[in-house]
ZAKOL-113693 format. One record per atom (N, C-alpha, C): x, y, z; residue in one letter. Coordinates in steps of 0.1 Angstrom, whole numbers, padded with zeros to 4 digits, always signed. Atoms other than C-alpha are relative to their C-alpha. Example, Ala and Ser with C-alpha at 12.3 -4.5 7.8 and 13.67 -1.06 7.14 Angstrom:
2
+0009-0012+0000A +0123-0045+0078A +0009+0012+0000A -0009-0011+0000S +0137-0011+0071S -0008+0011+0008S 
// end
This chain:
56
-0005-0001-0013X +1925-1083-0015X -0003-0013+0007X +0003+0013-0007X +1930-1115+0005X -0004+0003+0015X +0005-0001-0013X +1918-1121+0040X +0010+0007+0010X -0010-0007-0008X +1951-1111+0057X +0001+0015-0002X -0001-0015+0003X +1953-1078+0039X -0013+0007+0005X +0013-0007-0005X +1916-1071+0048X +0001+0001+0015X -0001-0001-0015X +1923-1079+0085X +0010+0011+0004X -0010-0010-0003X +1954-1056+0084X -0006+0014-0003X +0007-0013+0003X +1933-1028+0068X -0010+0003+0011X +0010-0002-0011X +1906-1032+0094X +0008+0004+0013X -0008-0003-0012X +1933-1031+0122X +0005+0015-0001X -0005-0013+0002X +1948-0999+0107X -0011+0010+0002X +0012-0010-0002X +1913-0982+0106X -0003+0000+0015X +0003+0000-0014X +1907-0993+0142X +0010+0008+0008X -0010-0007-0007X +1940-0979+0153X -0002+0015-0002X +0002-0014+0003X +1933-0946+0136X -0012+0005+0008X +0011-0004-0007X +1899-0944+0152X +0003+0001+0015X -0004+0000-0014X +1913-0952+0186X +0008+0012+0003X -0008-0012-0002X +1939-0925+0183X -0008+0013-0001X +0008-0012+0001X +1913-0900+0172X -0009+0002+0012X +0008-0001-0012X +1891-0908+0202X +0009+0005+0012X -0009-0005-0011X +1921-0904+0225X +0003+0014-0002X -0003-0014+0003X +1930-0871+0208X -0012+0009+0004X +0012-0008-0003X +1894-0858+0212X -0003+0000+0015X +0003+0001-0014X +1890-0871+0248X +0009+0009+0008X -0010-0006-0008X +1922-0856+0261X +0004+0014-0005X -0002-0013+0006X +1921-0825+0239X +0015+0003-0003X -0015-0001+0004X +1957-0832+0226X +0000+0005-0014X -0003-0003+0014X +1972-0822+0193X +0007-0011-0007X -0007+0012+0005X +1984-0857+0186X -0003-0002-0015X +0003+0003+0014X +1965-0861+0153X +0006+0011-0009X -0006-0010+0008X +1977-0828+0140X +0015-0002-0002X -0014+0003+0000X +2013-0836+0149X +0003-0012-0009X -0001+0012+0008X +2009-0871+0134X -0001+0003-0015X +0003-0004+0014X +1995-0856+0102X +0012+0007-0006X -0011-0007+0005X +2024-0832+0099X +0012-0009-0002X -0011+0009+0002X +2050-0859+0104X -0002-0009-0011X +0003+0009+0011X +2033-0882+0080X +0002+0008-0014X -0002-0008+0012X +2032-0854+0054X +0015+0002-0004X -0014-0002+0002X +2069-0848+0058X +0006-0013-0005X -0005+0013+0005X +2076-0885+0054X -0004-0003-0014X +0005+0001+0014X +2055-0886+0022X +0009+0008-0009X -0008-0009+0009X +2075-0857+0008X +0014-0005-0002X -0013+0006+0001X +2108-0873+0016X +0000-0013-0009X +0002+0012+0009X +2096-0906+0000X -0002+0004-0014X +0002-0004+0014X +2084-0888-0031X +0013+0005-0006X -0013-0005+0005X +2118-0870-0034X +0009-0012-0004X -0008+0011+0002X +2136-0903-0031X -0004-0008-0012X +0006+0007+0012X +2113-0919-0057X +0004+0007-0013X -0003-0008+0012X +2119-0890-0081X +0015-0001-0003X -0015+0001+0002X +2157-0894-0076X +0004-0014-0003X -0003+0013+0003X +2155-0931-0081X +0007-0008+0011X -0007+0006-0011X +2169-0939-0047X -0007-0012+0006X +0007+0011-0006X +2142-0963-0037X -0003-0011-0011X +0003+0011+0009X +2138-0997-0054X -0010-0010+0006X +0010+0009-0005X +2111-1023-0051X +0007-0013+0005X 
// end
């Protein structure tokens, strides 16, 4: 992992933690909704990969 990738990884972790703190502080369901949408996106991507629709 090069330096730029490491910085991007740290930024993603920081964003995730910020969203979790926001979610906890305001008692929203943002994290649950985000997880549901992300799961749907993963399922669609897996289907497209299985069908050979996505290429590198």
